[in-house]
C-alpha positions as CSV (number, residue, x, y, z in Angstrom):
1,M,111.2,131.9,84.4
2,K,113.6,128.8,83.6
3,A,112.0,126.7,85.8
4,A,108.5,127.6,84.1
5,N,109.8,126.9,81.1
6,T,111.6,123.3,82.1
7,R,108.0,122.4,83.2
8,G,106.4,124.1,79.9
9,Q,108.8,121.7,77.9
10,A,107.7,118.8,80.3
11,L,104.2,119.1,79.4
12,L,104.4,119.4,75.8
13,L,106.8,116.1,76.0
14,V,103.8,114.6,78.3
15,M,101.2,115.8,75.8
16,W,102.7,114.7,72.7
17,A,103.4,111.1,74.5
18,M,99.7,110.8,74.8
19,F,99.3,112.5,71.3
20,V,101.3,109.4,70.1
21,M,99.8,106.9,72.5
22,S,96.5,107.9,71.1
23,F,97.1,107.0,67.3
24,A,98.6,103.6,68.8
25,I,95.5,102.8,70.5
26,M,93.4,103.8,67.6
27,G,95.4,101.9,65.3
28,L,95.2,98.9,66.5
29,V,91.4,99.3,67.4
30,S,91.6,99.9,63.1
31,L,93.6,97.1,62.8
32,L,91.3,94.4,64.8
33,N,88.1,96.6,62.9
34,I,87.0,96.9,66.9
35,N,84.5,99.3,67.7
36,I,83.1,99.5,71.3
37,G,79.3,97.8,69.9
38,T,81.0,94.8,68.2
39,A,84.6,94.2,70.6
40,T,84.2,90.8,71.7
41,A,85.5,90.2,75.3
42,M,89.0,89.1,74.3
43,E,89.6,91.9,72.1
44,R,88.7,94.5,74.9
45,V,91.0,92.5,77.1
46,A,93.9,93.1,74.2
47,I,93.2,96.9,74.1
48,V,93.0,97.9,77.4
49,S,96.3,95.8,78.6
50,S,97.9,97.3,75.7
51,L,96.8,100.6,76.8
52,A,97.8,99.7,80.6
53,T,101.3,98.8,79.8
54,G,102.0,101.9,77.6
55,G,100.7,103.8,80.5
56,T,103.2,102.2,82.9
57,A,105.9,103.4,79.9
58,L,104.2,107.0,80.4
59,G,104.4,107.7,83.9
60,R,108.0,106.1,84.6
61,N,109.7,108.5,81.7
62,P,111.6,111.2,83.6
63,E,109.4,114.2,82.6
64,F,106.5,112.8,83.4
65,P,104.5,115.0,86.3
66,V,105.8,113.2,89.8
67,T,102.8,115.0,91.6
68,G,100.7,112.5,93.2
69,H,97.5,113.4,91.0
70,V,96.3,111.0,88.4
71,E,96.7,112.4,84.7
72,K,93.6,111.2,82.9
73,Q,92.8,111.2,78.5
74,K,90.2,109.8,76.8
75,F,90.8,108.8,73.1
76,A,88.3,109.0,69.9
77,D,87.7,105.5,69.8
78,G,86.4,105.6,73.4
79,S,89.2,103.9,75.3
80,E,90.1,106.0,78.8
81,L,93.6,105.6,80.8
82,E,94.9,107.2,83.7
83,V,98.3,107.4,84.7
84,L,99.5,108.1,88.4
85,A,103.3,108.3,89.0
86,I,104.4,108.5,93.0
87,S,108.2,109.1,94.1
88,E,108.3,105.4,96.0
89,N,111.6,107.6,98.2
90,S,109.2,109.9,99.5
91,K,107.9,106.9,101.7
92,L,110.3,105.1,104.3
93,N,112.0,102.2,103.7
94,I,111.6,99.9,106.6
95,N,114.5,97.8,105.9
96,K,117.0,100.6,105.9
97,L,115.7,101.7,109.1
98,L,115.6,98.7,110.9
99,G,119.0,97.7,109.4
100,G,120.7,100.7,110.3
101,N,119.2,100.7,114.2
102,D,117.7,104.2,113.5
103,R,115.2,104.0,116.3
104,D,114.2,107.4,116.4
105,T,113.0,108.1,113.2
106,L,110.2,105.6,113.7
107,R,109.9,106.2,117.4
108,A,109.1,110.0,115.6
109,L,107.0,108.4,113.5
110,L,104.4,107.0,116.4
111,R,104.6,109.5,118.7
112,I,103.2,111.6,115.2
113,W,100.3,109.0,114.8
114,R,99.4,109.2,118.8
115,L,101.3,106.0,120.3
116,N,102.3,106.9,123.5
117,D,105.8,105.5,124.3
118,V,104.6,101.9,126.0
119,E,103.2,101.5,122.7
120,A,105.9,102.9,120.6
121,D,109.0,100.9,122.6
122,T,106.4,97.8,122.2
123,V,105.6,98.4,118.5
124,L,109.6,99.2,117.8
125,D,110.6,96.1,119.7
126,C,108.8,93.3,117.8
127,L,110.1,95.0,114.7
128,F,113.4,94.8,115.1
129,D,113.0,90.7,116.7
130,Y,111.1,90.2,113.6
131,V,113.6,90.8,111.2
132,E,116.7,89.9,113.7
133,P,117.7,86.3,113.7
134,G,118.2,84.7,116.7
135,N,115.8,84.0,119.8
136,T,117.2,86.9,121.7
137,R,114.2,88.9,122.4
138,R,114.0,92.2,123.2
139,L,112.7,93.5,126.8
140,N,108.8,94.5,124.4
141,G,109.7,92.4,121.9
142,A,108.3,89.2,120.3
143,K,110.3,86.2,119.4
144,A,109.2,82.5,118.3
145,E,107.4,81.6,121.9
146,Q,105.4,84.7,121.7
147,Y,104.5,84.2,118.5
148,R,103.4,80.4,118.7
149,K,101.4,81.2,122.1
150,A,99.8,84.0,119.5
151,G,99.2,81.2,117.5
152,R,101.0,83.0,114.6
153,Q,104.1,81.6,112.6
154,P,107.2,82.6,114.2
155,P,109.3,85.8,113.2
156,P,111.6,85.1,109.9
157,G,114.7,86.7,110.6
158,R,115.3,88.1,107.7
159,P,114.3,91.8,106.1
160,F,110.5,92.5,105.1
161,Q,110.0,91.2,101.4
162,T,106.8,93.1,101.3
163,I,105.0,95.6,102.9
164,D,101.9,93.9,103.4
165,E,104.4,91.6,105.5
166,M,104.5,94.5,108.4
167,A,100.9,93.3,109.5
168,S,102.3,89.7,110.6
169,V,104.6,91.8,113.4
170,L,103.0,91.1,117.0
171,N,101.2,93.9,118.3
172,F,101.7,96.3,114.8
173,E,98.0,96.2,115.7
174,L,99.0,99.4,117.6
175,V,99.8,101.2,114.7
176,S,96.7,99.9,112.3
177,R,94.5,101.1,114.8
178,R,95.7,105.1,114.7
179,K,96.7,104.9,111.4
180,E,94.6,102.7,108.8
181,N,97.1,103.7,105.2
182,W,100.0,103.2,107.5
183,R,101.2,101.2,104.4
184,D,101.3,104.4,102.1
185,Y,104.4,105.5,104.8
186,F,107.0,102.5,104.0
187,T,108.5,101.4,101.2
188,I,111.1,98.1,100.4
189,Y,112.8,100.0,98.1
190,G,115.2,102.7,97.4
191,D,118.5,104.1,99.1
192,G,116.5,104.9,102.6
193,S,116.7,108.7,101.8
194,L,113.4,110.8,101.9
195,D,112.5,112.8,98.7
196,L,111.3,116.0,100.5
197,S,109.8,117.5,97.0
198,T,106.9,114.6,97.4
199,A,107.2,113.3,101.1
200,P,103.9,113.9,103.4
201,I,103.8,116.1,106.2
202,D,104.0,113.5,108.8
203,L,107.7,111.9,107.3
204,I,109.2,115.4,106.7
205,K,108.6,116.2,110.8
206,A,109.7,112.6,111.9
207,V,112.5,112.8,109.6
208,C,113.7,116.6,110.1
209,G,112.9,116.7,113.4
210,V,110.5,119.6,113.0
211,G,107.0,120.8,113.9
212,D,103.8,121.5,111.8
213,S,104.9,124.9,110.7
214,S,108.3,124.1,109.6
215,A,107.3,121.2,107.7
216,K,104.1,122.9,106.1
217,S,106.3,126.0,105.0
218,L,108.1,123.4,103.1
219,I,104.8,121.8,101.6
220,N,103.5,125.2,101.0
221,R,106.8,126.7,99.1
222,R,107.2,123.1,96.9
223,S,103.6,123.6,95.3
224,Q,104.3,127.5,94.2
225,T,103.9,127.5,90.4
226,G,106.3,129.3,88.9
227,A,108.9,129.1,91.7
228,S,112.8,128.0,91.2
229,P,113.0,124.5,92.1
230,L,114.5,123.6,95.5
231,D,117.8,122.2,96.6
232,L,118.9,120.9,99.7
233,D,120.9,124.0,100.8
234,S,117.5,126.2,100.8
235,V,115.6,123.4,102.5
236,G,117.0,123.7,105.5
237,T,116.3,127.1,105.6
238,L,113.2,127.3,104.6
239,M,112.3,125.0,107.5
240,G,114.4,127.2,109.8
241,L,116.6,124.7,110.6
242,T,120.6,125.6,111.9
243,E,123.2,124.3,109.6
244,K,124.2,122.1,112.4
245,E,120.5,121.2,112.7
246,F,120.1,120.5,109.1
247,G,123.7,118.7,109.0
248,N,122.7,115.6,110.8
249,V,119.6,115.1,108.5
250,R,121.1,115.5,105.6
251,G,122.4,112.2,104.8
252,R,119.3,111.0,105.3
253,V,116.9,113.2,102.8
254,A,117.0,114.0,98.9
255,M,115.2,116.2,96.5
256,Q,114.7,113.8,93.9
257,G,114.2,110.2,94.2
258,K,115.4,107.5,92.0
259,V,112.5,104.8,92.4
260,R,109.5,105.6,91.1
261,R,105.7,103.4,91.4
262,V,103.2,103.7,88.7
263,I,100.1,103.0,88.7
264,A,98.0,102.9,85.3
265,E,94.5,101.9,84.4
266,A,93.0,101.6,81.2
267,R,89.0,101.1,80.6
268,F,87.5,100.2,77.0
269,A,83.4,99.3,76.9
270,Q,83.2,96.8,80.0
271,A,86.7,96.0,79.8
272,K,89.2,96.9,82.6
273,R,93.3,96.8,83.2
274,K,95.1,98.0,86.1
275,V,98.9,97.7,86.5
276,E,101.1,98.7,89.1
277,A,104.9,99.1,88.5
278,I,108.2,100.4,90.5
279,F,111.0,101.5,88.7
280,Q,114.4,102.2,89.5
281,L,115.7,105.2,87.6
282,D,119.0,105.4,86.9
283,D,121.6,106.9,84.2
284,R,121.8,102.7,82.7
285,G,117.9,103.3,81.9
286,N,115.1,102.1,83.9
287,S,114.5,98.5,85.9
288,I,111.6,97.2,87.0
289,L,111.4,96.2,90.9
290,E,108.1,95.0,90.7
291,W,104.9,94.1,88.6
292,K,101.5,93.5,89.2
293,E,98.4,93.6,87.0
294,W,94.6,93.0,87.4
């Protein structure tokens, strides 16, 4: 009952924020004497820009639902807003894995994606060679000479600065051919712990070392309406892990992520604006790690 009350209060807060935002947007339209039929292109851009920016503020609110589902709202002036909040900790921090020499987790994920042992070793060695300085090449890896022969820029010998950069790694097409949406599984933000409250099944299996049935038990349990919140002490038991088995992965998992990606899209007449931002949530407030809009 307490969990249900908490969710009810969170929903009320979100609804109130949307209510306040609707009046703010309507007020802006009224102030500028704008309607859909007469608004100029610049006026429409101003409306959608303000609304999309407001949507990111809404999505980074700790009470906003991080469910992976888009929250939609239509306002009386005809404008529309869609907000999606995603826990960035539900992905694997590739730099933390490589920096910590965590080959096992990456290998487990590549096997889940149906790469054979030779392919997995090739991708892993090339990933490590790409971020490690120097010219010492791993057995199946690639350094400057191999990149030049392939007509590519030599590896920089530093951590990845973007997830897209992973596609520059020699032989990484072995991954992209098997998993087209591989970018959805990696991040460069966060402390490296996996948020089990929102992580996809492939990552739960790879990090916790469990099979389909165990991972699905967790996913089914966390989706139950009205159920009490899960904590780490109950997660291991739920997945059928012994105390020792879960103790081996406990330091690499969490139940609440502190990094959130918010995608807000606003529309007004023919104008559209989309903002994607990543926020670090902590006791001191929210800091912006990344901001893109188009």
